[in-house]
PQR file with spaces between the fields and no chain letter, atoms N, CA, C, O and H, PARSE charges and radii, in Angstrom:
ATOM       1  N    MET     1      32.517    1.304  -40.070 -0.4000 1.5000
ATOM       2  CA   MET     1      31.782    1.210  -38.827 -0.0000 2.0000
ATOM       3  C    MET     1      32.232   -0.033  -38.060  0.5500 1.7000
ATOM       4  O    MET     1      32.422   -1.101  -38.643 -0.5500 1.4000
ATOM       5  N    GLU     2      32.393    0.116  -36.779 -0.4000 1.5000
ATOM       6  CA   GLU     2      32.849   -0.943  -35.893 -0.0000 2.0000
ATOM       7  C    GLU     2      31.736   -1.974  -35.671  0.5500 1.7000
ATOM       8  O    GLU     2      30.590   -1.613  -35.407 -0.5500 1.4000
ATOM       9  H    GLU     2      32.238    0.983  -36.306  0.4000 1.0000
ATOM      10  N    GLU     3      32.089   -3.260  -35.783 -0.4000 1.5000
ATOM      11  CA   GLU     3      31.110   -4.319  -35.538 -0.0000 2.0000
ATOM      12  C    GLU     3      30.901   -4.464  -34.045  0.5500 1.7000
ATOM      13  O    GLU     3      31.864   -4.531  -33.282 -0.5500 1.4000
ATOM      14  H    GLU     3      33.020   -3.553  -35.998  0.4000 1.0000
ATOM      15  N    GLN     4      29.635   -4.512  -33.623 -0.4000 1.5000
ATOM      16  CA   GLN     4      29.318   -4.578  -32.205 -0.0000 2.0000
ATOM      17  C    GLN     4      29.072   -6.025  -31.786  0.5500 1.7000
ATOM      18  O    GLN     4      28.408   -6.789  -32.487 -0.5500 1.4000
ATOM      19  H    GLN     4      28.853   -4.457  -34.243  0.4000 1.0000
ATOM      20  N    GLU     5      29.613   -6.376  -30.647 -0.4000 1.5000
ATOM      21  CA   GLU     5      29.407   -7.706  -30.087 -0.0000 2.0000
ATOM      22  C    GLU     5      28.204   -7.646  -29.148  0.5500 1.7000
ATOM      23  O    GLU     5      28.106   -6.741  -28.320 -0.5500 1.4000
ATOM      24  H    GLU     5      30.152   -5.755  -30.077  0.4000 1.0000
ATOM      25  N    PHE     6      27.301   -8.593  -29.274 -0.4000 1.5000
ATOM      26  CA   PHE     6      26.115   -8.624  -28.443 -0.0000 2.0000
ATOM      27  C    PHE     6      26.226   -9.719  -27.387  0.5500 1.7000
ATOM      28  O    PHE     6      26.650  -10.837  -27.679 -0.5500 1.4000
ATOM      29  H    PHE     6      27.380   -9.329  -29.947  0.4000 1.0000
ATOM      30  N    ALA     7      25.847   -9.391  -26.183 -0.4000 1.5000
ATOM      31  CA   ALA     7      25.845  -10.357  -25.086 -0.0000 2.0000
ATOM      32  C    ALA     7      24.423  -10.864  -24.884  0.5500 1.7000
ATOM      33  O    ALA     7      23.456  -10.146  -25.135 -0.5500 1.4000
ATOM      34  H    ALA     7      25.502   -8.483  -25.946  0.4000 1.0000
ATOM      35  N    ARG     8      24.308  -12.093  -24.431 -0.4000 1.5000
ATOM      36  CA   ARG     8      23.001  -12.651  -24.085 -0.0000 2.0000
ATOM      37  C    ARG     8      22.808  -12.510  -22.585  0.5500 1.7000
ATOM      38  O    ARG     8      23.751  -12.615  -21.800 -0.5500 1.4000
ATOM      39  H    ARG     8      25.094  -12.676  -24.227  0.4000 1.0000
ATOM      40  N    PHE     9      21.556  -12.269  -22.209 -0.4000 1.5000
ATOM      41  CA   PHE     9      21.225  -12.072  -20.808 -0.0000 2.0000
ATOM      42  C    PHE     9      19.875  -12.737  -20.548  0.5500 1.7000
ATOM      43  O    PHE     9      18.900  -12.452  -21.243 -0.5500 1.4000
ATOM      44  H    PHE     9      20.790  -12.184  -22.846  0.4000 1.0000
ATOM      45  N    THR    10      19.815  -13.608  -19.566 -0.4000 1.5000
ATOM      46  CA   THR    10      18.567  -14.268  -19.212 -0.0000 2.0000
ATOM      47  C    THR    10      17.904  -13.506  -18.077  0.5500 1.7000
ATOM      48  O    THR    10      18.537  -13.190  -17.069 -0.5500 1.4000
ATOM      49  H    THR    10      20.607  -13.839  -19.001  0.4000 1.0000
ATOM      50  N    LEU    11      16.632  -13.219  -18.254 -0.4000 1.5000
ATOM      51  CA   LEU    11      15.878  -12.471  -17.255 -0.0000 2.0000
ATOM      52  C    LEU    11      14.709  -13.333  -16.785  0.5500 1.7000
ATOM      53  O    LEU    11      13.939  -13.846  -17.597 -0.5500 1.4000
ATOM      54  H    LEU    11      16.118  -13.476  -19.072  0.4000 1.0000
ATOM      55  N    ARG    12      14.588  -13.484  -15.494 -0.4000 1.5000
ATOM      56  CA   ARG    12      13.478  -14.263  -14.939 -0.0000 2.0000
ATOM      57  C    ARG    12      12.490  -13.295  -14.303  0.5500 1.7000
ATOM      58  O    ARG    12      12.808  -12.629  -13.317 -0.5500 1.4000
ATOM      59  H    ARG    12      15.214  -13.068  -14.835  0.4000 1.0000
ATOM      60  N    ILE    13      11.284  -13.220  -14.877 -0.4000 1.5000
ATOM      61  CA   ILE    13      10.214  -12.380  -14.333 -0.0000 2.0000
ATOM      62  C    ILE    13       8.901  -13.147  -14.437  0.5500 1.7000
ATOM      63  O    ILE    13       8.815  -14.157  -15.136 -0.5500 1.4000
ATOM      64  H    ILE    13      11.026  -13.760  -15.678  0.4000 1.0000
ATOM      65  N    SER    14       7.897  -12.665  -13.748 -0.4000 1.5000
ATOM      66  CA   SER    14       6.600  -13.332  -13.790 -0.0000 2.0000
ATOM      67  C    SER    14       5.984  -13.192  -15.189  0.5500 1.7000
ATOM      68  O    SER    14       6.303  -12.268  -15.937 -0.5500 1.4000
ATOM      69  H    SER    14       7.967  -11.844  -13.181  0.4000 1.0000
ATOM      70  N    LYS    15       5.109  -14.123  -15.513 -0.4000 1.5000
ATOM      71  CA   LYS    15       4.414  -14.078  -16.802 -0.0000 2.0000
ATOM      72  C    LYS    15       3.575  -12.807  -16.922  0.5500 1.7000
ATOM      73  O    LYS    15       3.476  -12.216  -17.997 -0.5500 1.4000
ATOM      74  H    LYS    15       4.851  -14.874  -14.906  0.4000 1.0000
ATOM      75  N    GLU    16       2.977  -12.397  -15.812 -0.4000 1.5000
ATOM      76  CA   GLU    16       2.151  -11.183  -15.828 -0.0000 2.0000
ATOM      77  C    GLU    16       2.987   -9.956  -16.202  0.5500 1.7000
ATOM      78  O    GLU    16       2.577   -9.154  -17.041 -0.5500 1.4000
ATOM      79  H    GLU    16       3.058  -12.876  -14.939  0.4000 1.0000
ATOM      80  N    LEU    17       4.157   -9.814  -15.576 -0.4000 1.5000
ATOM      81  CA   LEU    17       5.024   -8.673  -15.904 -0.0000 2.0000
ATOM      82  C    LEU    17       5.478   -8.733  -17.359  0.5500 1.7000
ATOM      83  O    LEU    17       5.513   -7.711  -18.044 -0.5500 1.4000
ATOM      84  H    LEU    17       4.490  -10.465  -14.895  0.4000 1.0000
ATOM      85  N    LEU    18       5.825   -9.921  -17.827 -0.4000 1.5000
ATOM      86  CA   LEU    18       6.272  -10.069  -19.208 -0.0000 2.0000
ATOM      87  C    LEU    18       5.162   -9.703  -20.188  0.5500 1.7000
ATOM      88  O    LEU    18       5.422   -9.057  -21.204 -0.5500 1.4000
ATOM      89  H    LEU    18       5.797  -10.752  -17.271  0.4000 1.0000
ATOM      90  N    GLU    19       3.934  -10.106  -19.895 -0.4000 1.5000
ATOM      91  CA   GLU    19       2.805   -9.765  -20.769 -0.0000 2.0000
ATOM      92  C    GLU    19       2.567   -8.259  -20.788  0.5500 1.7000
ATOM      93  O    GLU    19       2.333   -7.680  -21.849 -0.5500 1.4000
ATOM      94  H    GLU    19       3.723  -10.630  -19.070  0.4000 1.0000
ATOM      95  N    LYS    20       2.625   -7.627  -19.626 -0.4000 1.5000
ATOM      96  CA   LYS    20       2.439   -6.172  -19.565 -0.0000 2.0000
ATOM      97  C    LYS    20       3.575   -5.445  -20.274  0.5500 1.7000
ATOM      98  O    LYS    20       3.354   -4.461  -20.979 -0.5500 1.4000
ATOM      99  H    LYS    20       2.814   -8.097  -18.764  0.4000 1.0000
ATOM     100  N    PHE    21       4.787   -5.941  -20.079 -0.4000 1.5000
ATOM     101  CA   PHE    21       5.943   -5.357  -20.760 -0.0000 2.0000
ATOM     102  C    PHE    21       5.796   -5.501  -22.275  0.5500 1.7000
ATOM     103  O    PHE    21       6.099   -4.570  -23.021 -0.5500 1.4000
ATOM     104  H    PHE    21       4.966   -6.740  -19.506  0.4000 1.0000
ATOM     105  N    GLY    22       5.333   -6.664  -22.728 -0.4000 1.5000
ATOM     106  CA   GLY    22       5.100   -6.888  -24.147 -0.0000 2.0000
ATOM     107  C    GLY    22       4.055   -5.934  -24.708  0.5500 1.7000
ATOM     108  O    GLY    22       4.178   -5.465  -25.839 -0.5500 1.4000
ATOM     109  H    GLY    22       5.087   -7.420  -22.122  0.4000 1.0000
ATOM     110  N    TYR    23       3.033   -5.652  -23.919 -0.4000 1.5000
ATOM     111  CA   TYR    23       1.999   -4.703  -24.333 -0.0000 2.0000
ATOM     112  C    TYR    23       2.605   -3.318  -24.558  0.5500 1.7000
ATOM     113  O    TYR    23       2.336   -2.664  -25.565 -0.5500 1.4000
ATOM     114  H    TYR    23       2.933   -6.033  -23.000  0.4000 1.0000
ATOM     115  N    ILE    24       3.429   -2.884  -23.601 -0.4000 1.5000
ATOM     116  CA   ILE    24       4.077   -1.571  -23.724 -0.0000 2.0000
ATOM     117  C    ILE    24       4.993   -1.532  -24.939  0.5500 1.7000
ATOM     118  O    ILE    24       4.976   -0.565  -25.701 -0.5500 1.4000
ATOM     119  H    ILE    24       3.648   -3.415  -22.783  0.4000 1.0000
ATOM     120  N    ALA    25       5.790   -2.577  -25.122 -0.4000 1.5000
ATOM     121  CA   ALA    25       6.709   -2.637  -26.259 -0.0000 2.0000
ATOM     122  C    ALA    25       5.941   -2.535  -27.573  0.5500 1.7000
ATOM     123  O    ALA    25       6.324   -1.778  -28.465 -0.5500 1.4000
ATOM     124  H    ALA    25       5.803   -3.363  -24.503  0.4000 1.0000
ATOM     125  N    GLU    26       4.860   -3.297  -27.690 -0.4000 1.5000
ATOM     126  CA   GLU    26       4.056   -3.266  -28.912 -0.0000 2.0000
ATOM     127  C    GLU    26       3.435   -1.893  -29.120  0.5500 1.7000
ATOM     128  O    GLU    26       3.399   -1.394  -30.245 -0.5500 1.4000
ATOM     129  H    GLU    26       4.549   -3.912  -26.966  0.4000 1.0000
ATOM     130  N    TYR    27       2.949   -1.282  -28.055 -0.4000 1.5000
ATOM     131  CA   TYR    27       2.380    0.060  -28.126 -0.0000 2.0000
ATOM     132  C    TYR    27       3.402    1.058  -28.649  0.5500 1.7000
ATOM     133  O    TYR    27       3.060    1.954  -29.421 -0.5500 1.4000
ATOM     134  H    TYR    27       2.978   -1.687  -27.141  0.4000 1.0000
ATOM     135  N    GLU    28       4.644    0.908  -28.234 -0.4000 1.5000
ATOM     136  CA   GLU    28       5.727    1.801  -28.656 -0.0000 2.0000
ATOM     137  C    GLU    28       6.326    1.414  -30.008  0.5500 1.7000
ATOM     138  O    GLU    28       7.213    2.101  -30.514 -0.5500 1.4000
ATOM     139  H    GLU    28       4.922    0.180  -27.607  0.4000 1.0000
ATOM     140  N    GLY    29       5.843    0.319  -30.592 -0.4000 1.5000
ATOM     141  CA   GLY    29       6.333   -0.103  -31.906 -0.0000 2.0000
ATOM     142  C    GLY    29       7.690   -0.783  -31.851  0.5500 1.7000
ATOM     143  O    GLY    29       8.462   -0.737  -32.808 -0.5500 1.4000
ATOM     144  H    GLY    29       5.122   -0.239  -30.181  0.4000 1.0000
ATOM     145  N    ARG    30       7.968   -1.415  -30.717 -0.4000 1.5000
ATOM     146  CA   ARG    30       9.256   -2.081  -30.549 -0.0000 2.0000
ATOM     147  C    ARG    30       9.033   -3.545  -30.177  0.5500 1.7000
ATOM     148  O    ARG    30       7.952   -3.933  -29.734 -0.5500 1.4000
ATOM     149  H    ARG    30       7.340   -1.452  -29.940  0.4000 1.0000
ATOM     150  N    THR    31      10.077   -4.345  -30.367 -0.4000 1.5000
ATOM     151  CA   THR    31      10.076   -5.693  -29.816 -0.0000 2.0000
ATOM     152  C    THR    31      10.356   -5.569  -28.326  0.5500 1.7000
ATOM     153  O    THR    31      10.789   -4.513  -27.863 -0.5500 1.4000
ATOM     154  H    THR    31      10.955   -4.030  -30.727  0.4000 1.0000
ATOM     155  N    LYS    32      10.116   -6.628  -27.577 -0.4000 1.5000
ATOM     156  CA   LYS    32      10.433   -6.603  -26.150 -0.0000 2.0000
ATOM     157  C    LYS    32      11.929   -6.372  -25.945  0.5500 1.7000
ATOM     158  O    LYS    32      12.333   -5.660  -25.026 -0.5500 1.4000
ATOM     159  H    LYS    32       9.765   -7.485  -27.953  0.4000 1.0000
ATOM     160  N    ASN    33      12.736   -6.970  -26.798 -0.4000 1.5000
ATOM     161  CA   ASN    33      14.182   -6.799  -26.682 -0.0000 2.0000
ATOM     162  C    ASN    33      14.581   -5.337  -26.887  0.5500 1.7000
ATOM     163  O    ASN    33      15.366   -4.786  -26.115 -0.5500 1.4000
ATOM     164  H    ASN    33      12.408   -7.548  -27.545  0.4000 1.0000
ATOM     165  N    LYS    34      14.031   -4.714  -27.939 -0.4000 1.5000
ATOM     166  CA   LYS    34      14.373   -3.313  -28.221 -0.0000 2.0000
ATOM     167  C    LYS    34      13.817   -2.378  -27.155  0.5500 1.7000
ATOM     168  O    LYS    34      14.448   -1.373  -26.826 -0.5500 1.4000
ATOM     169  H    LYS    34      13.394   -5.162  -28.566  0.4000 1.0000
ATOM     170  N    GLU    35      12.644   -2.695  -26.610 -0.4000 1.5000
ATOM     171  CA   GLU    35      12.078   -1.880  -25.532 -0.0000 2.0000
ATOM     172  C    GLU    35      12.967   -1.944  -24.295  0.5500 1.7000
ATOM     173  O    GLU    35      13.225   -0.921  -23.661 -0.5500 1.4000
ATOM     174  H    GLU    35      12.132   -3.511  -26.877  0.4000 1.0000
ATOM     175  N    LEU    36      13.436   -3.138  -23.952 -0.4000 1.5000
ATOM     176  CA   LEU    36      14.328   -3.280  -22.806 -0.0000 2.0000
ATOM     177  C    LEU    36      15.639   -2.532  -23.044  0.5500 1.7000
ATOM     178  O    LEU    36      16.149   -1.863  -22.145 -0.5500 1.4000
ATOM     179  H    LEU    36      13.227   -3.969  -24.468  0.4000 1.0000
ATOM     180  N    GLU    37      16.177   -2.644  -24.245 -0.4000 1.5000
ATOM     181  CA   GLU    37      17.408   -1.914  -24.585 -0.0000 2.0000
ATOM     182  C    GLU    37      17.180   -0.403  -24.462  0.5500 1.7000
ATOM     183  O    GLU    37      18.033    0.314  -23.938 -0.5500 1.4000
ATOM     184  H    GLU    37      15.763   -3.187  -24.976  0.4000 1.0000
ATOM     185  N    HIS    38      16.042    0.071  -24.939 -0.4000 1.5000
ATOM     186  CA   HIS    38      15.691    1.492  -24.857 -0.0000 2.0000
ATOM     187  C    HIS    38      15.627    1.940  -23.389  0.5500 1.7000
ATOM     188  O    HIS    38      16.140    3.002  -23.035 -0.5500 1.4000
ATOM     189  H    HIS    38      15.349   -0.512  -25.365  0.4000 1.0000
ATOM     190  N    MET    39      14.992    1.121  -22.542 -0.4000 1.5000
ATOM     191  CA   MET    39      14.871    1.453  -21.128 -0.0000 2.0000
ATOM     192  C    MET    39      16.233    1.464  -20.432  0.5500 1.7000
ATOM     193  O    MET    39      16.502    2.332  -19.602 -0.5500 1.4000
ATOM     194  H    MET    39      14.575    0.259  -22.830  0.4000 1.0000
ATOM     195  N    ILE    40      17.074    0.514  -20.766 -0.4000 1.5000
ATOM     196  CA   ILE    40      18.412    0.450  -20.160 -0.0000 2.0000
ATOM     197  C    ILE    40      19.229    1.673  -20.561  0.5500 1.7000
ATOM     198  O    ILE    40      19.894    2.280  -19.721 -0.5500 1.4000
ATOM     199  H    ILE    40      16.854   -0.191  -21.440  0.4000 1.0000
ATOM     200  N    LYS    41      19.182    2.038  -21.841 -0.4000 1.5000
ATOM     201  CA   LYS    41      19.921    3.225  -22.297 -0.0000 2.0000
ATOM     202  C    LYS    41      19.433    4.483  -21.597  0.5500 1.7000
ATOM     203  O    LYS    41      20.239    5.337  -21.228 -0.5500 1.4000
ATOM     204  H    LYS    41      18.642    1.545  -22.524  0.4000 1.0000
ATOM     205  N    ALA    42      18.110    4.610  -21.407 -0.4000 1.5000
ATOM     206  CA   ALA    42      17.552    5.783  -20.727 -0.0000 2.0000
ATOM     207  C    ALA    42      18.018    5.823  -19.274  0.5500 1.7000
ATOM     208  O    ALA    42      18.358    6.888  -18.757 -0.5500 1.4000
ATOM     209  H    ALA    42      17.455    3.916  -21.706  0.4000 1.0000
ATOM     210  N    ARG    43      18.034    4.677  -18.624 -0.4000 1.5000
ATOM     211  CA   ARG    43      18.473    4.618  -17.223 -0.0000 2.0000
ATOM     212  C    ARG    43      19.947    4.971  -17.083  0.5500 1.7000
ATOM     213  O    ARG    43      20.332    5.687  -16.159 -0.5500 1.4000
ATOM     214  H    ARG    43      17.758    3.812  -19.044  0.4000 1.0000
ATOM     215  N    ILE    44      20.775    4.466  -18.004 -0.4000 1.5000
ATOM     216  CA   ILE    44      22.202    4.778  -17.982 -0.0000 2.0000
ATOM     217  C    ILE    44      22.416    6.266  -18.215  0.5500 1.7000
ATOM     218  O    ILE    44      23.224    6.894  -17.531 -0.5500 1.4000
ATOM     219  H    ILE    44      20.462    3.884  -18.754  0.4000 1.0000
ATOM     220  N    SER    45      21.700    6.827  -19.170 -0.4000 1.5000
ATOM     221  CA   SER    45      21.816    8.255  -19.457 -0.0000 2.0000
ATOM     222  C    SER    45      21.436    9.091  -18.236  0.5500 1.7000
ATOM     223  O    SER    45      22.119   10.062  -17.907 -0.5500 1.4000
ATOM     224  H    SER    45      21.043    6.317  -19.725  0.4000 1.0000
ATOM     225  N    ASP    46      20.359    8.718  -17.574 -0.4000 1.5000
ATOM     226  CA   ASP    46      19.923    9.422  -16.373 -0.0000 2.0000
ATOM     227  C    ASP    46      20.985    9.327  -15.272  0.5500 1.7000
ATOM     228  O    ASP    46      21.315   10.326  -14.632 -0.5500 1.4000
ATOM     229  H    ASP    46      19.805    7.930  -17.841  0.4000 1.0000
ATOM     230  N    PHE    47      21.511    8.128  -15.059 -0.4000 1.5000
ATOM     231  CA   PHE    47      22.539    7.912  -14.038 -0.0000 2.0000
ATOM     232  C    PHE    47      23.780    8.754  -14.344  0.5500 1.7000
ATOM     233  O    PHE    47      24.305    9.444  -13.469 -0.5500 1.4000
ATOM     234  H    PHE    47      21.243    7.317  -15.579  0.4000 1.0000
ATOM     235  N    GLU    48      24.243    8.688  -15.598 -0.4000 1.5000
ATOM     236  CA   GLU    48      25.466    9.422  -15.966 -0.0000 2.0000
ATOM     237  C    GLU    48      25.268   10.931  -15.909  0.5500 1.7000
ATOM     238  O    GLU    48      26.218   11.662  -15.631 -0.5500 1.4000
ATOM     239  H    GLU    48      23.817    8.128  -16.308  0.4000 1.0000
ATOM     240  N    SER    49      24.060   11.411  -16.166 -0.4000 1.5000
ATOM     241  CA   SER    49      23.827   12.858  -16.068 -0.0000 2.0000
ATOM     242  C    SER    49      23.928   13.329  -14.622  0.5500 1.7000
ATOM     243  O    SER    49      24.264   14.485  -14.363 -0.5500 1.4000
ATOM     244  H    SER    49      23.288   10.817  -16.392  0.4000 1.0000
ATOM     245  N    LYS    50      23.636   12.431  -13.680 -0.4000 1.5000
ATOM     246  CA   LYS    50      23.724   12.786  -12.261 -0.0000 2.0000
ATOM     247  C    LYS    50      25.108   12.548  -11.670  0.5500 1.7000
ATOM     248  O    LYS    50      25.567   13.329  -10.836 -0.5500 1.4000
ATOM     249  H    LYS    50      23.364   11.492  -13.890  0.4000 1.0000
ATOM     250  N    PHE    51      25.782   11.467  -12.098 -0.4000 1.5000
ATOM     251  CA   PHE    51      27.018   11.042  -11.445 -0.0000 2.0000
ATOM     252  C    PHE    51      28.250   11.032  -12.348  0.5500 1.7000
ATOM     253  O    PHE    51      29.345   10.712  -11.885 -0.5500 1.4000
ATOM     254  H    PHE    51      25.409   10.833  -12.775  0.4000 1.0000
ATOM     255  N    GLY    52      28.093   11.374  -13.617 -0.4000 1.5000
ATOM     256  CA   GLY    52      29.219   11.379  -14.540 -0.0000 2.0000
ATOM     257  C    GLY    52      29.315   10.085  -15.330  0.5500 1.7000
ATOM     258  O    GLY    52      28.663    9.093  -15.003 -0.5500 1.4000
ATOM     259  H    GLY    52      27.204   11.634  -13.993  0.4000 1.0000
ATOM     260  N    PRO    53      30.135   10.106  -16.375 -0.5600 1.5000
ATOM     261  CA   PRO    53      30.257    8.941  -17.259  0.2800 2.0000
ATOM     262  C    PRO    53      30.732    7.684  -16.526  0.5500 1.7000
ATOM     263  O    PRO    53      31.560    7.745  -15.617 -0.5500 1.4000
ATOM     264  N    ILE    54      30.187    6.561  -16.944 -0.4000 1.5000
ATOM     265  CA   ILE    54      30.626    5.270  -16.437 -0.0000 2.0000
ATOM     266  C    ILE    54      31.720    4.776  -17.377  0.5500 1.7000
ATOM     267  O    ILE    54      31.509    4.681  -18.586 -0.5500 1.4000
ATOM     268  H    ILE    54      29.514    6.511  -17.682  0.4000 1.0000
ATOM     269  N    GLU    55      32.875    4.465  -16.829 -0.4000 1.5000
ATOM     270  CA   GLU    55      33.989    3.978  -17.656 -0.0000 2.0000
ATOM     271  C    GLU    55      33.757    2.526  -18.021  0.5500 1.7000
ATOM     272  O    GLU    55      33.372    1.717  -17.177 -0.5500 1.4000
ATOM     273  H    GLU    55      33.047    4.542  -15.847  0.4000 1.0000
ATOM     274  N    ASN    56      33.995    2.198  -19.294 -0.4000 1.5000
ATOM     275  CA   ASN    56      33.912    0.816  -19.744 -0.0000 2.0000
ATOM     276  C    ASN    56      35.281    0.192  -19.570  0.5500 1.7000
ATOM     277  O    ASN    56      36.196    0.488  -20.339 -0.5500 1.4000
ATOM     278  H    ASN    56      34.308    2.856  -19.979  0.4000 1.0000
ATOM     279  N    LYS    57      35.437   -0.651  -18.593 -0.4000 1.5000
ATOM     280  CA   LYS    57      36.734   -1.238  -18.260 -0.0000 2.0000
ATOM     281  C    LYS    57      37.146   -2.352  -19.209  0.5500 1.7000
ATOM     282  O    LYS    57      38.275   -2.838  -19.134 -0.5500 1.4000
ATOM     283  H    LYS    57      34.694   -0.892  -17.968  0.4000 1.0000
ATOM     284  N    ASN    58      36.241   -2.771  -20.112 -0.4000 1.5000
ATOM     285  CA   ASN    58      36.548   -3.855  -21.054 -0.0000 2.0000
ATOM     286  C    ASN    58      37.086   -3.350  -22.377  0.5500 1.7000
ATOM     287  O    ASN    58      37.382   -4.150  -23.264 -0.5500 1.4000
ATOM     288  H    ASN    58      35.324   -2.376  -20.174  0.4000 1.0000
ATOM     289  N    ARG    59      37.219   -2.045  -22.530 -0.4000 1.5000
ATOM     290  CA   ARG    59      37.709   -1.499  -23.807 -0.0000 2.0000
ATOM     291  C    ARG    59      39.185   -1.264  -23.741  0.5500 1.7000
ATOM     292  O    ARG    59      39.782   -0.808  -24.716 -0.5500 1.4000
ATOM     293  H    ARG    59      36.979   -1.395  -21.810  0.4000 1.0000
């Protein structure tokens, strides 16, 4: 199995949004990080189903 490289990303949002997001993540049984990753993957999948695959230019 190929080792995956992880990038760090800083996100600036209000404390209220972060608390609500944390509530949703906990409700879904995920960490905030995993919930955000799940949401990003869903958004990418939705986008690609409408417009086709996004090429990864770094590979």
